[in-house]
C-alpha positions as CSV (number, residue, x, y, z in Angstrom):
1,M,54.6,-45.6,7.6
2,F,51.8,-43.7,5.9
3,V,48.2,-44.8,5.3
4,L,45.4,-43.7,3.0
5,F,41.9,-44.0,4.6
6,E,38.3,-43.0,4.1
7,E,36.8,-40.4,6.4
8,A,33.5,-38.6,6.0
9,G,33.1,-39.4,2.3
10,K,36.6,-38.5,1.2
11,Y,40.1,-40.0,1.3
12,L,42.8,-38.6,3.6
13,G,46.4,-39.6,4.2
14,G,48.6,-39.4,7.3
15,R,51.6,-40.8,9.2
16,V,50.9,-43.7,11.6
17,L,51.9,-42.9,15.2
18,S,50.8,-46.1,16.8
19,E,48.5,-49.0,15.9
20,A,46.4,-51.5,17.8
21,E,44.5,-54.5,16.6
22,A,41.4,-52.6,15.4
23,S,42.6,-49.0,15.0
24,A,45.5,-46.7,14.5
25,Q,46.6,-43.2,15.7
26,V,47.3,-41.2,12.5
27,E,48.8,-37.7,12.3
28,L,47.5,-35.7,9.4
29,E,49.6,-33.2,7.5
30,T,47.8,-30.4,9.4
31,G,49.2,-31.8,12.6
32,K,45.8,-33.0,13.8
33,R,45.8,-36.5,15.2
34,V,42.8,-38.8,14.5
35,K,41.8,-42.3,15.5
36,V,41.2,-44.4,12.4
37,K,39.6,-47.9,12.3
38,S,41.7,-50.4,10.7
39,A,38.8,-51.4,8.4
40,H,38.9,-47.9,6.9
41,I,42.5,-48.0,5.9
42,V,42.8,-48.9,2.2
43,L,46.5,-48.3,1.4
44,R,49.7,-48.6,3.5
45,F,53.0,-47.2,2.1
46,E,56.4,-45.8,3.0
47,K,56.6,-43.1,0.3
48,P,55.8,-40.7,-1.2
49,A,54.1,-38.4,1.3
50,P,50.3,-38.8,1.4
51,A,49.6,-35.4,-0.2
52,E,51.9,-36.1,-3.1
53,L,50.3,-39.5,-3.6
54,L,46.8,-38.1,-3.7
55,A,47.8,-35.3,-6.1
56,E,49.5,-37.8,-8.5
57,G,46.6,-40.2,-8.1
58,R,44.0,-37.6,-9.0
59,A,46.0,-36.5,-12.0
60,L,46.2,-40.0,-13.3
61,A,42.6,-40.8,-12.5
62,A,41.5,-37.8,-14.6
63,T,43.1,-39.5,-17.6
64,M,41.3,-42.8,-17.1
65,D,38.7,-43.9,-19.7
66,L,35.7,-44.8,-17.5
67,D,34.0,-46.8,-20.3
68,L,37.1,-48.8,-20.7
69,A,37.5,-49.2,-17.0
70,W,34.0,-50.5,-16.8
71,E,34.7,-53.0,-19.5
72,F,37.9,-54.2,-17.7
73,A,36.3,-54.4,-14.3
74,P,35.6,-57.9,-13.0
75,E,32.0,-59.1,-12.7
76,G,30.6,-59.1,-9.2
77,E,32.3,-57.3,-6.2
78,F,35.9,-56.3,-6.7
79,S,38.6,-54.2,-5.1
80,F,40.3,-51.1,-6.5
81,E,43.6,-53.1,-6.7
82,A,41.9,-55.6,-9.0
83,L,40.8,-52.8,-11.3
84,A,44.3,-51.3,-11.3
85,T,45.7,-54.7,-12.2
86,E,43.2,-55.1,-15.1
87,Y,43.4,-51.5,-16.3
88,F,47.1,-50.6,-15.9
89,Q,49.4,-53.7,-15.4
90,A,49.8,-56.9,-13.6
91,H,51.6,-55.2,-10.7
92,P,50.2,-51.7,-10.5
93,S,52.3,-49.0,-8.9
94,L,51.1,-47.2,-5.7
95,V,50.1,-44.2,-7.8
96,Q,48.1,-46.4,-10.2
97,Q,46.3,-48.1,-7.3
98,A,45.5,-44.6,-5.8
99,A,44.2,-43.5,-9.3
100,A,42.0,-46.5,-9.6
101,L,40.6,-46.0,-6.1
102,L,39.8,-42.3,-6.8
103,A,38.4,-43.0,-10.2
104,L,36.1,-45.7,-8.9
105,F,35.0,-43.6,-5.9
106,E,34.3,-40.5,-8.0
107,A,32.2,-42.3,-10.7
108,P,29.2,-43.6,-8.8
109,H,27.2,-43.8,-12.1
110,Y,29.7,-46.4,-13.3
111,F,30.6,-48.2,-10.1
112,R,28.6,-48.7,-7.0
113,R,30.3,-48.9,-3.6
114,A,30.2,-52.3,-1.9
115,G,32.4,-51.5,1.1
116,K,35.6,-49.8,2.0
117,G,37.7,-49.9,-1.2
118,R,35.3,-52.3,-2.8
119,F,32.9,-51.7,-5.7
120,K,30.4,-53.3,-8.2
121,K,29.8,-52.5,-11.8
122,A,26.5,-50.5,-12.4
123,P,24.1,-52.0,-15.0
124,A,24.7,-50.7,-18.6
125,E,21.2,-49.2,-18.8
126,I,21.7,-47.3,-15.6
127,I,25.0,-45.9,-16.9
128,Q,23.3,-44.6,-20.0
129,Q,20.6,-42.9,-18.0
130,A,23.2,-41.4,-15.7
131,L,25.3,-40.1,-18.7
132,V,22.3,-38.5,-20.2
133,A,21.6,-36.8,-16.9
134,I,25.2,-35.7,-16.6
135,E,25.1,-34.2,-20.0
136,K,21.9,-32.4,-19.3
137,K,23.4,-31.1,-16.1
138,K,26.4,-29.8,-18.0
139,A,24.1,-28.1,-20.5
140,V,22.1,-26.5,-17.6
141,Q,25.3,-25.3,-16.0
142,A,26.5,-23.8,-19.2
143,Q,23.1,-22.1,-19.6
144,I,23.3,-20.7,-16.1
145,A,26.8,-19.4,-16.8
146,E,25.6,-17.8,-20.0
147,W,22.6,-16.1,-18.4
148,S,24.7,-15.0,-15.4
149,A,27.2,-13.3,-17.8
150,Q,24.4,-11.6,-19.6
151,L,22.9,-10.3,-16.4
152,A,26.3,-9.0,-15.2
153,A,26.7,-7.3,-18.5
154,G,23.3,-5.5,-18.1
155,D,21.1,-7.6,-20.3
156,C,18.3,-9.7,-18.9
157,P,17.6,-13.1,-20.7
158,A,14.0,-13.7,-21.6
159,P,13.6,-16.8,-19.4
160,V,14.8,-14.9,-16.4
161,R,12.5,-12.0,-17.2
162,E,9.5,-14.4,-17.4
163,Q,10.4,-15.8,-14.0
164,L,11.0,-12.4,-12.4
165,F,8.4,-12.5,-9.6
166,K,9.0,-16.2,-8.9
167,I,12.7,-15.6,-8.6
168,L,12.3,-12.6,-6.3
169,F,9.4,-13.6,-4.1
170,R,8.7,-17.4,-4.3
171,P,11.9,-18.9,-5.7
172,D,12.6,-22.4,-6.7
173,K,16.3,-22.5,-5.6
174,N,17.0,-25.4,-8.0
175,A,15.7,-23.5,-11.0
176,P,18.5,-22.4,-13.5
177,E,16.9,-18.9,-13.7
178,Y,17.3,-18.4,-10.0
179,K,20.8,-19.8,-9.9
180,A,21.8,-17.5,-12.7
181,V,20.6,-14.4,-10.8
182,V,22.4,-15.6,-7.6
183,D,25.6,-16.2,-9.6
184,A,25.4,-12.8,-11.3
185,A,24.6,-11.0,-8.0
186,R,27.6,-12.6,-6.4
187,A,29.9,-11.8,-9.3
188,T,28.7,-8.1,-9.5
189,Q,28.3,-7.8,-5.7
190,R,24.8,-6.2,-6.2
191,P,21.5,-7.1,-4.6
192,P,19.3,-9.3,-7.0
193,L,16.6,-6.6,-7.3
194,E,19.1,-3.9,-8.2
195,L,20.8,-6.3,-10.6
196,L,17.6,-7.2,-12.4
197,K,16.5,-3.6,-12.6
198,S,19.7,-2.5,-14.2
199,A,19.5,-5.4,-16.6
200,G,16.1,-4.2,-17.9
201,A,14.0,-7.0,-16.3
202,I,11.7,-4.3,-14.8
203,D,10.5,-2.0,-17.6
204,S,7.7,-0.4,-15.6
205,A,7.6,0.3,-11.8
206,Y,3.8,0.3,-11.8
207,Q,3.6,-3.1,-13.6
208,F,6.2,-4.4,-11.2
209,H,4.0,-3.7,-8.2
210,W,0.8,-4.7,-10.0
211,R,2.1,-8.0,-11.4
212,R,3.8,-8.9,-8.1
213,F,0.4,-8.4,-6.4
214,L,-1.3,-10.6,-9.0
215,F,1.5,-13.2,-8.8
216,E,1.1,-13.5,-5.0
217,N,-2.7,-13.2,-4.7
218,F,-4.3,-14.0,-8.0
219,P,-1.9,-16.5,-9.7
220,K,-4.7,-17.8,-11.9
221,G,-5.8,-14.3,-13.0
222,T,-8.6,-12.0,-11.9
223,G,-11.3,-13.3,-14.3
224,F,-14.3,-15.2,-13.1
225,P,-15.7,-18.6,-14.1
226,A,-19.0,-18.7,-15.9
227,L,-21.6,-18.1,-13.2
228,E,-25.3,-17.3,-13.1
229,A,-26.7,-15.1,-10.4
230,P,-29.5,-17.0,-8.6
231,V,-32.9,-15.4,-8.6
232,I,-34.3,-14.4,-5.2
233,V,-37.4,-16.5,-5.0
234,D,-38.8,-15.2,-1.7
235,E,-42.1,-13.4,-1.9
236,L,-40.9,-10.1,-0.4
237,P,-43.3,-7.3,0.6
238,L,-42.7,-3.8,-0.9
239,A,-41.6,-1.3,1.6
240,A,-43.5,2.0,1.8
241,V,-40.4,4.1,1.6
242,E,-38.4,6.1,-0.9
243,A,-34.8,5.1,-0.4
244,F,-31.6,6.7,-1.7
245,S,-28.0,5.7,-1.7
246,I,-24.9,8.0,-1.2
247,D,-21.7,6.8,-2.8
248,D,-18.7,7.9,-4.9
249,S,-19.2,8.2,-8.6
250,Q,-16.9,5.2,-9.2
251,T,-19.0,2.9,-7.0
252,T,-20.7,0.1,-8.8
253,E,-21.4,-2.2,-5.8
254,I,-24.2,-0.1,-4.2
255,D,-24.7,-2.0,-0.9
256,D,-26.7,0.4,1.2
257,A,-29.4,3.0,1.0
258,L,-31.3,5.2,3.5
259,S,-34.9,6.2,4.0
260,V,-36.7,8.6,6.3
261,T,-40.5,8.4,7.2
262,G,-42.6,10.1,9.8
263,L,-41.1,13.6,9.7
264,G,-43.4,16.0,11.6
265,T,-45.2,13.2,13.5
266,G,-43.1,13.2,16.5
267,T,-41.6,9.7,15.8
268,V,-39.3,9.4,12.8
269,T,-38.2,6.0,11.4
270,I,-34.9,5.7,9.7
271,G,-34.5,2.8,7.3
272,I,-31.1,1.4,6.6
273,H,-31.5,-0.9,3.6
274,I,-28.7,-3.3,2.7
275,A,-28.5,-5.2,-0.7
276,A,-29.5,-8.8,-0.1
277,P,-27.4,-11.3,-2.1
278,G,-27.7,-13.5,1.0
279,L,-31.3,-14.2,0.0
280,A,-30.2,-15.9,-3.2
281,L,-26.6,-17.1,-2.6
282,Q,-26.0,-20.1,-0.5
283,P,-23.0,-21.1,1.6
284,G,-21.0,-23.6,-0.4
285,G,-22.5,-22.6,-3.7
286,A,-20.4,-21.7,-6.8
287,I,-20.6,-18.0,-6.3
288,D,-20.0,-18.3,-2.6
289,Q,-16.8,-20.3,-3.3
290,V,-15.6,-17.4,-5.6
291,A,-16.4,-14.8,-3.0
292,R,-14.8,-16.8,-0.2
293,S,-11.6,-17.2,-2.3
294,R,-11.3,-13.5,-2.7
295,M,-12.8,-12.3,0.6
296,S,-13.1,-8.7,-0.5
297,T,-13.1,-6.3,-3.3
298,V,-9.5,-4.9,-3.9
299,Y,-9.3,-1.2,-4.3
300,M,-6.5,0.9,-5.7
301,P,-6.4,4.3,-7.6
302,G,-7.9,3.9,-11.0
303,H,-8.8,0.3,-10.7
304,K,-10.4,-2.4,-8.5
305,I,-10.8,-6.2,-8.5
306,T,-14.3,-7.0,-7.4
307,M,-15.2,-9.8,-5.0
308,L,-18.1,-10.8,-7.3
309,P,-18.6,-10.7,-11.1
310,D,-20.1,-7.6,-12.4
311,H,-23.3,-9.3,-13.6
312,V,-23.8,-10.8,-10.1
313,V,-23.3,-7.4,-8.5
314,E,-25.8,-5.9,-11.0
315,A,-28.4,-8.5,-10.0
316,Y,-28.4,-7.4,-6.3
317,T,-27.1,-3.8,-6.3
318,L,-29.4,-1.1,-5.0
319,Q,-29.9,0.5,-8.4
320,E,-31.9,3.7,-8.9
321,G,-35.4,3.1,-10.4
322,R,-35.7,-0.5,-9.1
323,D,-37.5,-2.2,-6.3
324,C,-34.5,-4.0,-4.8
325,P,-34.5,-6.9,-2.4
326,A,-32.9,-5.8,0.9
327,V,-32.3,-6.6,4.5
328,S,-33.6,-3.5,6.3
329,L,-33.0,-2.2,9.7
330,Y,-35.7,0.3,10.8
331,A,-34.8,2.5,13.8
332,R,-37.4,4.6,15.4
333,F,-36.4,7.9,17.0
334,D,-38.2,10.6,19.1
335,E,-38.2,13.5,16.6
336,A,-37.5,16.1,19.3
337,T,-35.0,14.3,21.6
338,L,-33.6,11.8,19.0
339,E,-33.9,9.1,21.6
340,L,-33.8,5.6,20.1
341,L,-37.2,4.0,20.7
342,G,-36.6,0.7,19.1
343,T,-35.4,-1.3,16.0
344,E,-36.8,-3.9,13.7
345,T,-35.3,-6.0,10.9
346,R,-37.3,-6.8,7.8
347,L,-36.7,-8.8,4.6
348,E,-38.4,-6.8,1.8
349,R,-38.2,-5.0,-1.5
350,V,-37.2,-1.4,-1.3
351,P,-37.9,1.3,-4.0
352,I,-34.6,3.1,-4.7
353,V,-35.4,6.6,-6.0
354,A,-31.9,8.0,-6.3
355,N,-28.2,7.0,-6.3
356,L,-26.6,10.2,-5.0
357,R,-22.9,10.8,-5.7
358,H,-21.2,12.7,-2.9
359,D,-18.3,13.8,-5.0
360,R,-20.8,15.8,-7.1
361,L,-22.8,17.0,-4.2
362,D,-20.3,18.0,-1.5
363,A,-20.3,21.5,-2.6
364,V,-24.1,21.7,-2.6
365,V,-25.1,19.5,0.4
366,T,-23.2,21.6,3.0
367,Q,-23.8,22.0,6.7
368,P,-25.5,25.4,6.2
369,W,-27.7,24.0,3.5
370,L,-28.8,21.1,5.7
371,E,-29.3,23.1,8.9
372,D,-31.0,26.3,7.5
373,A,-33.9,25.9,5.1
374,S,-33.4,29.5,3.9
375,V,-30.0,28.6,2.4
376,M,-30.5,28.1,-1.3
377,S,-28.3,26.9,-4.2
378,E,-29.1,27.3,-7.9
379,E,-26.9,24.2,-8.5
380,T,-29.0,21.8,-6.4
381,P,-30.4,19.0,-8.5
382,E,-34.2,18.5,-8.4
383,M,-34.0,15.1,-6.6
384,V,-31.6,16.5,-4.0
385,S,-34.0,19.4,-3.3
386,R,-36.8,16.9,-2.9
387,L,-34.6,14.9,-0.4
388,R,-33.6,17.9,1.6
389,P,-35.9,17.3,4.6
390,P,-34.8,13.6,5.1
391,L,-31.1,14.6,4.5
392,S,-31.4,17.4,7.0
393,F,-32.9,15.1,9.7
394,L,-30.3,12.4,8.9
395,F,-27.5,15.0,9.4
396,R,-29.0,16.2,12.7
397,L,-29.3,12.5,13.8
398,A,-25.8,11.7,12.7
399,K,-24.3,14.5,14.8
400,H,-26.3,13.3,17.8
401,L,-25.2,9.6,17.3
402,K,-21.6,10.7,16.9
403,A,-21.8,12.7,20.1
404,E,-23.3,9.7,22.0
405,R,-20.5,7.5,20.7
406,E,-17.9,10.0,21.8
407,V,-19.3,10.0,25.3
408,A,-19.1,6.2,25.3
409,R,-15.6,6.1,24.0
410,G,-14.5,8.7,26.6
411,K,-13.0,11.3,24.2
412,P,-14.0,13.0,20.9
413,E,-13.0,11.5,17.6
414,N,-10.2,13.6,16.1
415,F,-10.0,13.3,12.3
416,S,-7.7,16.2,11.7
417,R,-6.2,14.8,8.4
418,P,-8.3,14.8,5.2
419,D,-9.0,11.7,3.1
420,Y,-7.2,11.9,-0.2
421,T,-8.7,11.0,-3.5
422,F,-6.8,9.9,-6.6
423,R,-7.9,10.4,-10.2
424,L,-5.9,9.1,-13.1
425,V,-6.7,11.3,-16.1
426,G,-7.8,9.4,-19.2
427,N,-7.7,6.1,-17.4
428,E,-10.1,3.4,-18.6
429,G,-9.7,-0.1,-17.3
430,E,-6.4,-1.2,-15.9
431,P,-3.8,1.7,-15.5
432,S,-0.5,1.6,-17.3
433,G,1.4,3.6,-14.7
434,D,2.0,6.6,-17.0
435,E,-1.3,8.4,-16.4
436,Q,-1.4,11.9,-15.1
437,V,-2.5,11.7,-11.5
438,Q,-4.7,14.2,-9.7
439,I,-4.8,14.1,-5.9
440,G,-7.7,15.8,-4.1
441,T,-8.9,16.0,-0.6
442,R,-12.2,15.4,1.3
443,Q,-12.2,16.4,4.9
444,R,-13.5,13.6,7.1
445,G,-16.8,14.4,8.7
446,A,-18.2,16.1,5.6
447,P,-22.1,16.1,6.0
448,L,-22.8,13.3,3.5
449,D,-19.9,11.2,4.9
450,L,-21.2,11.7,8.4
451,I,-24.7,10.7,7.5
452,V,-23.6,7.5,5.9
453,S,-21.0,6.5,8.4
454,E,-23.3,7.0,11.4
455,A,-26.1,5.1,9.7
456,M,-23.7,2.2,9.0
457,I,-22.3,2.2,12.5
458,L,-25.9,2.1,13.8
459,A,-26.8,-0.9,11.6
460,N,-23.6,-2.8,12.3
461,S,-23.8,-2.3,16.1
462,S,-27.5,-3.0,16.2
463,W,-27.3,-6.2,14.2
464,G,-24.2,-7.3,16.1
465,G,-26.0,-6.9,19.4
466,W,-29.1,-8.6,18.1
467,L,-27.2,-11.6,16.9
468,G,-25.5,-11.8,20.3
469,E,-28.7,-11.7,22.2
470,L,-30.1,-14.6,20.1
471,G,-27.0,-16.7,20.5
472,V,-26.3,-16.5,16.8
473,P,-22.5,-16.3,16.0
474,G,-21.2,-13.7,13.7
475,L,-18.0,-12.1,12.6
476,Y,-17.3,-9.1,14.9
477,R,-14.7,-6.4,15.2
478,S,-13.8,-5.4,18.7
479,Q,-11.3,-3.2,20.6
480,A,-10.8,-3.7,24.3
481,S,-9.7,-0.1,25.0
482,L,-8.2,3.0,23.5
483,A,-4.9,2.4,25.3
484,P,-1.9,2.7,23.0
485,G,-1.1,-0.6,21.3
486,V,-4.6,-2.1,21.8
487,K,-5.7,-2.9,18.2
488,V,-9.0,-3.8,16.6
489,R,-9.4,-7.5,16.4
490,M,-11.9,-9.9,14.7
491,G,-13.7,-12.6,16.5
492,T,-17.0,-14.5,16.7
493,R,-18.4,-13.0,19.9
494,A,-20.2,-9.7,20.5
495,L,-17.6,-7.6,22.4
496,P,-17.3,-3.9,22.8
497,H,-15.5,-1.7,20.3
498,A,-13.9,1.0,22.3
499,G,-12.7,2.9,19.3
500,L,-16.3,3.4,18.0
501,G,-17.9,3.6,21.4
502,V,-20.4,0.8,20.7
503,K,-21.2,-2.4,22.7
504,S,-20.7,-4.6,19.6
505,Y,-19.9,-4.2,16.0
506,A,-20.4,-6.7,13.2
507,W,-19.6,-5.7,9.6
508,S,-22.9,-6.3,7.8
509,T,-23.5,-3.4,5.5
510,S,-21.3,-4.3,2.5
511,P,-22.2,-7.8,1.4
512,L,-21.3,-7.1,-2.2
513,R,-17.8,-6.0,-1.3
514,R,-16.8,-7.9,1.8
515,Y,-17.2,-11.6,2.5
516,T,-17.6,-11.0,6.3
517,D,-20.7,-8.9,5.6
518,L,-22.2,-11.6,3.4
519,V,-21.6,-14.2,6.1
520,N,-23.2,-11.9,8.7
521,Q,-26.1,-11.3,6.4
522,W,-26.9,-15.0,6.2
523,Q,-27.0,-15.0,10.0
524,I,-29.1,-11.9,10.1
525,I,-31.6,-13.4,7.6
526,A,-31.9,-16.5,9.8
527,A,-32.5,-14.3,12.8
528,A,-35.2,-12.3,10.9
529,R,-36.9,-15.5,9.8
530,H,-36.7,-17.6,13.0
531,G,-36.3,-15.2,15.9
532,K,-35.4,-17.0,19.1
533,T,-34.7,-20.3,17.4
534,A,-32.3,-18.7,14.8
535,A,-29.2,-20.3,16.4
536,L,-30.5,-23.7,15.2
537,A,-31.4,-22.5,11.7
538,A,-28.5,-20.2,11.0
539,P,-25.9,-21.5,8.4
540,F,-23.1,-21.1,10.9
541,K,-23.5,-22.5,14.4
542,P,-21.7,-21.5,17.6
543,K,-18.1,-22.6,17.6
544,D,-18.4,-23.5,13.9
545,A,-14.9,-24.4,12.7
546,D,-15.8,-23.0,9.3
547,L,-16.6,-19.7,10.8
548,F,-13.1,-19.5,12.4
549,S,-11.5,-20.5,9.1
550,I,-13.4,-17.6,7.3
551,L,-12.3,-15.2,10.0
552,S,-8.6,-16.0,9.7
553,G,-8.8,-16.1,5.9
554,F,-10.5,-12.7,5.7
555,D,-8.1,-11.1,8.2
556,A,-5.1,-12.2,6.1
557,A,-6.6,-11.2,2.8
558,Y,-8.0,-7.9,4.0
559,A,-4.6,-6.9,5.4
560,T,-2.9,-7.8,2.1
561,Y,-5.4,-5.9,0.0
562,N,-5.1,-2.8,2.2
563,G,-1.3,-3.1,2.0
564,H,-1.5,-3.2,-1.8
565,Q,-3.9,-0.2,-1.9
566,G,-1.5,1.7,0.3
567,S,1.4,0.8,-1.9
568,M,-0.4,2.0,-5.0
569,E,-1.5,5.2,-3.4
570,R,2.1,5.8,-2.4
571,F,3.2,5.0,-6.0
572,W,0.8,7.6,-7.4
573,T,1.8,10.1,-4.8
574,L,5.5,9.8,-5.8
575,K,4.4,10.1,-9.4
576,Y,2.5,13.2,-8.5
577,L,5.7,14.7,-7.0
578,Q,7.5,14.0,-10.3
579,Q,4.8,15.2,-12.6
580,Q,4.3,18.5,-10.6
581,G,8.0,19.1,-10.2
582,I,7.7,19.3,-6.4
583,T,11.0,19.5,-4.7
584,E,10.0,20.7,-1.2
585,V,7.1,20.0,1.1
586,D,5.9,21.2,4.4
587,A,5.6,18.3,6.9
588,T,5.1,17.4,10.5
589,L,7.5,15.3,12.5
590,I,5.6,12.2,13.8
591,K,8.3,9.8,15.1
592,E,11.9,9.9,15.9
593,L,14.3,7.4,14.3
594,P,18.0,6.6,15.0
595,N,19.2,8.6,12.0
596,G,16.4,11.1,11.5
597,A,12.6,11.0,11.8
598,L,9.4,10.0,10.1
599,V,7.6,13.1,8.8
600,R,4.1,13.4,7.3
601,A,3.5,15.8,4.4
602,E,0.8,18.3,5.2
603,T,-1.0,18.4,1.9
604,L,-0.2,14.9,0.5
605,P,-0.8,11.3,1.7
606,L,2.9,10.8,2.2
607,V,5.0,9.7,5.2
608,F,8.8,9.4,4.6
609,V,12.1,9.6,6.4
610,A,13.9,13.0,6.8
611,S,17.3,13.7,8.1
612,G,18.4,16.9,9.9
613,T,15.7,16.5,12.6
614,Q,18.0,16.4,15.6
615,G,16.6,18.2,18.6
616,L,13.1,18.7,17.0
617,P,10.2,17.4,19.0
618,R,7.3,15.3,17.8
619,G,4.7,17.6,16.2
620,A,7.2,20.1,14.9
621,R,6.4,21.6,11.5
622,V,9.3,21.6,9.1
623,R,10.1,22.3,5.4
624,V,11.8,19.3,3.8
625,R,13.8,19.2,0.6
626,L,13.0,16.0,-1.2
627,G,15.7,13.6,-2.5
628,D,15.6,10.9,-5.2
629,I,12.5,8.8,-5.7
630,D,12.8,5.0,-6.0
631,E,9.6,3.8,-7.6
632,I,10.4,0.2,-7.1
633,A,11.1,0.4,-3.4
634,L,8.5,3.2,-3.1
635,D,11.1,5.1,-1.2
636,L,11.8,8.7,-0.6
637,H,14.1,10.5,1.7
638,G,14.3,14.2,2.5
639,T,16.4,16.7,4.4
640,V,14.9,19.3,6.8
641,T,15.8,22.8,5.6
642,E,13.7,25.0,7.9
643,R,11.5,24.8,11.0
644,L,8.2,26.5,10.4
645,D,6.9,26.7,14.0
646,T,8.1,27.5,17.5
647,T,5.5,25.4,19.3
648,P,4.9,21.9,18.1
649,A,1.3,21.0,17.2
650,D,-0.4,17.9,18.5
651,A,0.4,15.1,16.0
652,A,-2.3,12.8,17.3
653,D,-5.1,11.8,15.0
654,D,-8.0,9.3,15.4
655,S,-7.9,8.2,11.8
656,G,-7.3,4.6,12.7
657,E,-3.7,4.7,11.6
658,D,-1.3,3.5,14.2
659,E,1.8,5.7,14.2
660,E,3.9,2.8,15.4
661,E,3.1,0.8,12.3
662,V,4.2,3.5,9.9
663,A,7.8,2.3,9.9
664,G,8.7,1.7,6.3
665,P,8.7,3.7,3.0
666,I,5.1,2.7,2.3
667,A,2.5,4.8,4.2
668,I,-0.9,3.2,4.2
669,A,-3.5,5.8,3.4
670,V,-6.8,4.7,5.1
671,D,-9.6,4.0,2.6
672,L,-13.0,5.4,3.5
673,A,-14.5,2.1,2.9
674,D,-12.2,0.4,5.4
675,S,-12.1,2.9,8.2
676,E,-14.1,1.8,11.2
677,A,-15.9,5.2,11.6
678,A,-16.0,6.3,8.0
679,P,-18.8,5.8,5.4
680,E,-18.5,2.1,4.5
681,S,-20.2,2.6,1.2
682,T,-17.5,4.8,-0.1
683,P,-14.6,3.1,-1.8
684,A,-11.4,4.8,-2.8
């Protein structure tokens, strides 16, 4: 005897081997034996074979009119045999009974299950809703099939193009656009990104990277709400100094300026003056909420997304010709020995006499010009000539401070690689991706860079230590040691920074560009106003949960922004190779890989994988023939054609870039503004 029974949401058939009161041993056609509860058996028969019965039953069920079956079905609970009797004939055949069972079971929108083999009619209004939903689903499936076919044929439907970034990076797996891409990728056996690219969904590699970044980080756009910059109401004294800033020509957020007084008296006072939005903005205010949501200005070649609106920046920037509110650190030095005699923090207005631009002055303000008063230059601007004595002292002091830090860190800083600058010819506003790119270099440690970087390190370390002494929490950067793998971390305690050779380091000198600096400025202002009781008056108290939230949010945002900057610098470097027709580069091998090695181009900000490096040691100089460029993946491979040296050079560099992290096609070029020991006022 054969039986038909329900198992795991489907009907199976088999031959009964033995049967007890409550169950039966059944052998399936596959030979597998199962124990079936008697209550689960819905049909018993001698012939035909179960597989044949199910096949004939399904075929007949497919011809049944469900609307008619619903009309014929008894009211209340009924069995499938009862429906077969009403629909087919008074004594339905075994196949007709099986057809009725399968039709009822597979039409839950018409019939609801009431037990094994038993059902109830669904209300008419529910059926109508279900039928509408079914028709809608059929239409969606047809649309998916149509879009999938178009993608496979190399044409991207507009709805798929509009959802490109959501499909690739934050997909709704129930969306028809996503399903169409998945179906087409399976049909063509191609990765989704490659499929979409070949179908024309990506018409600009630059726009792909740019719009992906906006999609993931600025989904509501980069515009600002209507905001008014609060006026600083404090009665601030006017400082008796002449301060000047040193920045790149593209810098609009002028955060810091320097002054020198007391030359020739034996005690020289250096003023490090930081723009003071913290005197006007308040934690929790409208502008603070905007700054906190962004955490930092985002830099990339030819463009940037500012942390604060332009008119807010303009209100507090250290603009030439104005007396600007500032948080000032005054450091007194012995003029002969350069011994630090003491520091003082003041809230004041500072006269800004000049906004110097280092990219216009590097050729003028050289080390010989700063160290030898007899060195002259006809190209020296009048203001720069006037500032020559303070600049010369600042350069002398910067070299001294750097030497002291190197003693503290236990080894000299080694910035053997230059910083690269990118200029997009004719670019105004947001780049299109087709601009001609020019890549220049600035060697780290150039006099003006060194002056600014050492001044900022002095301010950040001094203020960080001061806050720590007062018990006022801040946002610190620390590094336990220079051992490999020990990275710079952020925290709320004043801990040593081994990489810089300082006892503590709290970013405080760029409050218009970094939210950490604005937070620290609020704490510094409280310290300046309240001294030993500052811990009670500061906006953020010890173990403040909000401070930890800011720290983690900033860390994540800053890493993301740096990653995007590195991606865009790599994009423009690859563009440069194409525009200049460069097919070979000289490079240094920096890390072995299973099938080649990572190499670093010697004259471009480019790290990529090269083959043919077997047997070559780290530091070997090679000539590499470049392969195809993938602007979407930002990928480039090369092949070593020649070794250029016999003794490998030392590939180590203290630029802050961890060789172990340079593992993909994107090489992160360190921005001057982000490097721990570089001029923090200098954006890319």
